[in-house]
ROVO-652052 format. One record per residue: x, y, z of N, C-alpha, C in turn. Coordinates in steps of 0.02 Angstrom, whole numbers, padded with zeros to 5 digits, always signed. Layout:
BEGIN
XYZXYZXYZ...
//
This chain:
BEGIN
+00508+03204+01725+00485+03209+01656+00471+03139+01628+00415+03130+01596+00397+03065+01569+00440+03050+01508+00466+02989+01505+00507+02970+01448+00485+02905+01417+00454+02861+01455+00430+02797+01429+00361+02806+01397+00348+02765+01346+00286+02773+01309+00251+02707+01300+00185+02707+01310+00143+02648+01305+00095+02655+01247+00086+02601+01208+00035+02600+01156-00026+02563+01183-00082+02597+01189-00144+02568+01213-00186+02546+01153-00200+02482+01147-00237+02456+01090-00303+02426+01115-00358+02461+01101-00423+02438+01125-00476+02472+01082-00526+02435+01061-00578+02463+01018-00632+02500+01058-00632+02490+01123-00684+02520+01166-00660+02588+01191-00696+02641+01173-00675+02709+01190-00672+02721+01265-00719+02692+01301-00720+02701+01373-00661+02667+01406-00646+02606+01384-00586+02572+01410-00524+02614+01398-00518+02641+01337-00459+02682+01322-00454+02742+01368-00511+02772+01381-00512+02831+01425-00489+02813+01495-00513+02758+01522-00491+02736+01588-00416+02721+01589-00393+02685+01538-00322+02668+01535-00279+02732+01529-00303+02779+01489-00266+02842+01480-00258+02879+01546-00312+02881+01586-00310+02917+01650-00259+02886+01697-00256+02819+01696-00209+02785+01742-00138+02788+01716-00128+02767+01654-00061+02765+01625-00031+02834+01617-00074+02883+01599-00050+02950+01584-00020+02986+01644-00033+02962+01705-00002+02993+01764+00072+02976+01770+00093+02923+01735+00162+02900+01743+00199+02900+01676+00164+02882+01622+00197+02872+01558+00163+02912+01502+00200+02923+01449+00171+02948+01387+00131+02891+01356+00084+02907+01314+00045+02854+01282+00017+02877+01215+00002+02828+01173-00038+02839+01113-00090+02783+01111-00142+02792+01071-00195+02742+01068-00205+02717+00997-00229+02656+00992-00249+02627+00928-00314+02588+00940-00359+02589+00891-00425+02560+00900-00430+02487+00878-00378+02461+00847-00377+02391+00827-00306+02370+00812-00297+02305+00798-00230+02279+00787-00195+02309+00726-00232+02321+00673-00202+02349+00613-00176+02419+00625-00216+02460+00659-00194+02527+00676-00133+02525+00721-00131+02477+00767-00073+02470+00812-00010+02454+00772-00015+02409+00725+00043+02391+00684+00068+02451+00644+00021+02489+00617+00040+02550+00580+00079+02598+00624+00056+02606+00686+00091+02652+00732+00160+02624+00751+00164+02559+00760+00228+02528+00779+00280+02533+00724+00257+02536+00662+00304+02543+00605+00334+02613+00603+00299+02661+00634+00320+02730+00631+00354+02755+00694+00342+02721+00750+00367+02747+00814+00386+02690+00860+00424+02706+00911+00446+02657+00960+00405+02665+01024+00386+02609+01053+00349+02609+01116+00384+02562+01165+00381+02579+01229+00413+02538+01280+00370+02480+01303+00305+02484+01288+00259+02429+01306+00197+02436+01264+00167+02379+01247+00105+02377+01208+00052+02342+01250-00003+02377+01261-00060+02348+01297-00112+02329+01245-00123+02264+01235-00160+02239+01177-00226+02204+01198-00283+02235+01180-00347+02202+01189-00351+02141+01143-00392+02093+01160-00397+02032+01119-00452+02037+01067-00513+02052+01090-00570+02055+01044-00577+02125+01014-00560+02131+00950-00565+02195+00915-00585+02184+00842-00621+02232+00813-00638+02226+00742-00577+02239+00698-00583+02223+00634-00530+02233+00583-00472+02186+00594-00439+02191+00653-00386+02143+00670-00385+02133+00745-00391+02070+00767-00392+02055+00839-00321+02056+00867-00317+02052+00933-00253+02058+00966-00205+02001+00953-00230+01940+00947-00187+01882+00935-00156+01886+00865-00196+01904+00815-00170+01912+00747-00117+01966+00745-00131+02022+00779-00082+02077+00781-00017+02054+00814-00023+02016+00869+00037+01991+00902+00078+01947+00855+00045+01903+00818+00080+01858+00772+00119+01897+00719+00088+01950+00692+00121+01991+00641+00181+02029+00671+00170+02057+00730+00224+02094+00764+00284+02049+00776+00272+01988+00799+00326+01942+00814+00359+01917+00750+00318+01898+00701+00344+01870+00639+00387+01920+00600+00362+01982+00596+00398+02033+00558+00446+02074+00601+00450+02056+00665+00495+02089+00713+00485+02165+00711+00422+02185+00713+00405+02257+00711+00423+02290+00777+00417+02253+00832+00434+02280+00897+00458+02223+00942+00506+02239+00985+00530+02190+01034+00509+02209+01104+00465+02257+01110+00441+02280+01176+00391+02230+01205+00383+02228+01271+00334+02183+01301+00264+02198+01275+00226+02145+01264+00157+02151+01241+00113+02116+01293+00069+02154+01324+00025+02127+01376-00045+02119+01348-00072+02060+01352-00141+02047+01330-00189+02072+01384-00244+02101+01361-00296+02121+01408-00364+02100+01380-00402+02066+01421-00465+02037+01397-00512+02024+01455-00575+02018+01439-00625+02002+01490-00622+01929+01511-00584+01889+01476-00577+01819+01496-00542+01814+01564-00565+01768+01606-00534+01760+01671-00520+01687+01688-00541+01643+01645-00529+01572+01656-00454+01557+01652-00430+01513+01696-00359+01498+01698-00333+01469+01632-00374+01429+01598-00353+01402+01534-00344+01456+01482-00389+01506+01482-00382+01562+01436-00318+01601+01450-00305+01612+01514-00245+01649+01534-00182+01614+01509-00180+01549+01521-00122+01510+01499-00116+01509+01424-00174+01509+01390-00173+01509+01316-00142+01574+01290-00163+01631+01317-00136+01695+01294-00061+01698+01305-00038+01675+01362+00034+01676+01375+00071+01628+01328+00039+01572+01311+00071+01524+01267+00077+01550+01195+00034+01597+01176+00037+01624+01108+00094+01674+01099+00123+01696+01155+00180+01742+01150+00173+01807+01186+00115+01819+01218+00108+01880+01258+00154+01875+01318+00179+01933+01340+00225+01934+01397+00189+01932+01464+00126+01950+01464+00087+01948+01525+00013+01954+01507-00029+01949+01557-00101+01951+01546-00134+01990+01602-00179+02035+01584-00220+02072+01632-00293+02062+01613-00333+02041+01660-00404+02029+01645-00446+02089+01664-00500+02098+01627-00550+02148+01644-00603+02115+01688-00629+02151+01738-00616+02221+01754-00548+02229+01787-00513+02282+01769-00446+02294+01796-00450+02321+01866-00396+02313+01902-00386+02346+01966-00330+02397+01955-00344+02462+01960-00295+02513+01941-00225+02503+01970-00221+02486+02035-00156+02479+02066-00115+02423+02035-00144+02363+02031-00108+02306+02004-00098+02314+01928-00145+02348+01895-00139+02363+01824-00076+02404+01811-00068+02458+01849-00009+02501+01839+00055+02466+01862+00050+02426+01914+00109+02390+01938+00134+02341+01886+00088+02306+01852+00107+02258+01801+00142+02294+01743+00113+02349+01721+00143+02388+01667+00212+02412+01687+00218+02439+01748+00282+02466+01772+00334+02411+01777+00313+02352+01800+00361+02296+01806+00393+02280+01739+00354+02280+01687+00380+02263+01621+00421+02321+01591+00398+02381+01599+00434+02438+01571+00501+02446+01606+00502+02436+01671+00564+02444+01709+00606+02380+01707+00581+02330+01670+00618+02267+01661+00634+02232+01727+00586+02236+01774+00597+02201+01837+00586+02126+01827+00617+02087+01869+00609+02015+01865+00543+01994+01896+00522+01933+01878+00460+01904+01904+00400+01949+01896+00383+01967+01834+00324+02009+01824+00261+01974+01849+00216+02013+01876+00156+01984+01904+00103+01976+01851+00061+01926+01861+00002+01919+01820-00055+01950+01858-00083+02005+01832-00131+02044+01870-00201+02034+01844-00249+02060+01883-00317+02066+01858-00362+02007+01872-00345+01965+01920-00390+01910+01937-00457+01938+01961-00511+01912+01935-00576+01937+01955-00596+01907+02022-00606+01950+02071-00627+01928+02137-00703+01927+02142-00727+01898+02196-00799+01901+02210-00814+01968+02242-00861+02004+02212-00880+02069+02238-00948+02065+02272-00958+02108+02321-01025+02116+02348-01069+02149+02296-01133+02139+02301-01180+02167+02253-01192+02240+02269-01142+02283+02256-01145+02353+02273-01165+02395+02213-01196+02452+02227-01211+02500+02173-01147+02522+02141-01099+02541+02183-01033+02562+02159-00981+02537+02207-00933+02499+02183-00879+02474+02225-00833+02532+02242-00836+02554+02304-00798+02613+02325-00722+02602+02320-00700+02540+02326-00629+02526+02319-00605+02543+02249-00645+02523+02199-00627+02539+02129-00629+02615+02119-00681+02647+02144-00688+02719+02136-00629+02756+02168-00611+02737+02228-00556+02771+02263-00489+02757+02230-00480+02697+02202-00418+02683+02166-00411+02726+02104-00467+02734+02068-00466+02778+02009-00449+02849+02029-00473+02872+02087-00459+02940+02110-00385+02951+02125-00349+02897+02138-00277+02904+02152-00239+02926+02090-00269+02914+02031-00233+02927+01969-00262+02986+01930-00316+03017+01955-00343+03075+01919-00391+03112+01965-00414+03169+01941-00458+03212+01981-00529+03183+01983-00566+03204+02034-00636+03182+02041-00676+03203+01979-00664+03264+01956-00700+03289+01897-00691+03244+01837-00628+03224+01823-00614+03182+01765-00643+03112+01774-00639+03085+01834-00666+03018+01846-00742+03018+01838-00776+03070+01863-00848+03074+01855-00868+03080+01781-00826+03113+01742-00838+03116+01669-00835+03047+01638-00790+03006+01662-00784+02937+01637-00849+02899+01653-00874+02907+01714-00936+02873+01733-00995+02899+01691-00995+02963+01676-01048+02991+01633-01045+02959+01564-00984+02951+01537-00976+02919+01472-01000+02847+01474-00985+02813+01528-01008+02744+01536-01084+02741+01534-01117+02785+01570-01190+02786+01572-01219+02799+01502-01191+02849+01467-01215+02866+01400-01205+02808+01351-01147+02776+01355-01134+02720+01309-01180+02661+01325-01191+02648+01389-01234+02593+01409-01306+02606+01386-01329+02667+01395-01397+02684+01372-01403+02676+01297-01350+02695+01261-01351+02687+01188-01354+02614+01168-01314+02572+01202-01314+02500+01187-01381+02468+01204-01411+02490+01258-01477+02464+01277-01530+02484+01226-01523+02544+01197-01571+02565+01146-01563+02523+01083-01503+02496+01071-01491+02452+01014-01517+02382+01028-01517+02363+01091-01540+02296+01110-01616+02290+01105-01651+02343+01123-01724+02341+01125-01756+02316+01060-01738+02345+01000-01769+02320+00939-01749+02248+00922-01690+02227+00944-01669+02157+00933-01714+02109+00971-01735+02130+01030-01781+02088+01069-01849+02086+01036-01873+02144+01013-01939+02147+00981-01940+02106+00917-01884+02107+00880-01880+02071+00817-01856+01999+00827-01844+01981+00890-01821+01913+00909-01755+01895+00875-01711+01944+00866-01644+01932+00841-01597+01929+00902-01609+01880+00944-01579+01880+01010-01505+01864+01011-01481+01828+00960-01410+01812+00959-01366+01874+00947-01397+01927+00922-01359+01989+00910-01348+02031+00972-01376+02008+01028-01372+02047+01090-01305+02036+01126-01275+01977+01116-01216+01957+01154-01158+02006+01153-01140+02031+01093-01083+02076+01087-01094+02141+01126-01156+02165+01125-01172+02227+01161-01169+02217+01236-01193+02160+01258-01189+02144+01329-01117+02136+01352-01075+02109+01309-01004+02099+01325-00970+02166+01339-00987+02216+01300-00959+02283+01310-00981+02312+01377-01046+02306+01391-01072+02333+01454-01040+02297+01513-01032+02231+01507-01002+02192+01562-00931+02215+01576-00891+02223+01524-00822+02244+01533-00817+02313+01564-00857+02360+01539-00855+02428+01564-00879+02433+01636-00934+02399+01651-00962+02403+01719-00914+02372+01770-00882+02317+01750-00833+02286+01794-00773+02331+01807-00748+02362+01754-00691+02407+01760-00705+02465+01807-00766+02491+01804-00785+02550+01843-00818+02533+01910-00824+02469+01925-00852+02450+01990-00927+02458+01997-00963+02460+01940-01036+02463+01943-01062+02392+01951-01059+02367+02012-01064+02295+02023-01134+02266+02014-01186+02304+02030-01253+02278+02018-01265+02268+01943-01241+02316+01904-01247+02311+01831-01204+02253+01806-01143+02249+01831-01096+02196+01810-01125+02127+01823-01150+02116+01883-01177+02050+01901-01239+02033+01860-01281+02083+01847-01341+02072+01808-01325+02055+01736-01282+02095+01706-01266+02086+01634-01225+02022+01624-01187+02003+01674-01148+01941+01670-01194+01881+01662-01248+01880+01702-01297+01825+01697-01336+01830+01632-01354+01891+01612-01390+01904+01550-01350+01877+01490-01285+01894+01488-01242+01872+01434-01236+01796+01434-01230+01767+01492-01224+01694+01498-01286+01659+01470-01345+01687+01485-01407+01659+01459-01410+01662+01383-01389+01718+01355-01389+01726+01282-01341+01676+01250-01281+01669+01279-01232+01622+01252-01257+01550+01254-01297+01535+01304-01323+01467+01312-01391+01457+01279-01411+01508+01239-01475+01506+01202-01535+01498+01249-01530+01529+01307-01586+01530+01354-01621+01597+01347-01677+01598+01313-01709+01661+01296-01775+01673+01334-01792+01629+01381-01857+01635+01415-01863+01700+01454-01807+01723+01483-01808+01782+01526-01775+01843+01494-01767+01842+01428-01730+01896+01395-01761+01965+01408-01825+01971+01400-01858+02036+01411-01851+02057+01484-01860+02010+01530-01853+02025+01601-01782+02048+01617-01732+02013+01589-01662+02031+01600-01648+02101+01574-01677+02116+01516-01668+02182+01485-01698+02237+01529-01759+02227+01553-01792+02277+01594-01756+02285+01661-01731+02231+01688-01691+02235+01750-01630+02278+01739-01596+02267+01683-01536+02305+01667-01553+02379+01657-01609+02393+01625-01631+02462+01616-01640+02496+01684-01672+02460+01730-01683+02488+01797-01618+02500+01835-01570+02455+01826-01506+02462+01861-01466+02521+01835-01466+02531+01770-01428+02588+01743-01460+02654+01764-01527+02655+01768-01562+02716+01791-01544+02730+01864-01541+02677+01905-01523+02684+01975-01450+02707+01982-01406+02679+01942-01335+02697+01944-01326+02770+01923-01364+02791+01874-01361+02860+01850-01378+02908+01907-01430+02892+01945-01449+02934+02002-01394+02934+02055-01362+02877+02065-01309+02871+02115-01250+02915+02097-01230+02915+02033-01174+02958+02011-01194+03031+02016-01256+03047+02000-01280+03116+02006-01277+03139+02079-01292+03095+02125-01288+03111+02196-01216+03129+02216-01168+03090+02191-01098+03104+02205-01078+03172+02176-01101+03186+02116-01086+03251+02084-01116+03309+02124-01178+03301+02145-01212+03354+02183-01178+03366+02250-01157+03311+02281-01125+03316+02347-01058+03353+02343-01024+03345+02285-00957+03375+02278-00957+03440+02239-01016+03463+02220-01019+03526+02181-01020+03587+02227
//
């Protein structure tokens, strides 16, 4: 019987869904969409661990951590989770008071091991989630198979369908920004796609959007339309790939 409970704090619905599928196999959980909502829940209930995203609207993860520590709202371990992977960023998050750090895209096995280490109060907790170099695959089968260890094929395919729908929606929002040359507004949307595609092992999309986002951050706009059209083609190809998996298993 599950007795330990995790608070998942992330503004991205798809991320929450993935985390729920993994964590829910072992622990109870609740979710919050931003730091303020998390603090409200912590004032009302006890959690054995808090999984805290960094970049969120209304209240970010670092601000929420500071309030939790200052007002002693919870003494449970708080793990930062973010798309940052640079060693300096990792050390910074730990220096602010987080008990550990997991980078996106997550690896389900090490993700759950890190959470379990802290909940079970084991010594020498691991720092998980280092981003490895991936082959330029349509779908990283290692990620897919790891996700299957924690839930049914049907549920995992639903997560991929949600990813495709959300990505298509974000791309539809990007198109008018390109036409109106409001290119600096594209970055946040690309950041979401990058995090989701990495988490789910959609590596062609991940590698493409990673470069696209880098160009936008560096104010390199010469290839913006080309990058957008490339990304459109990749999501269409990925959609067909997931449909093939569904058809094969139906």
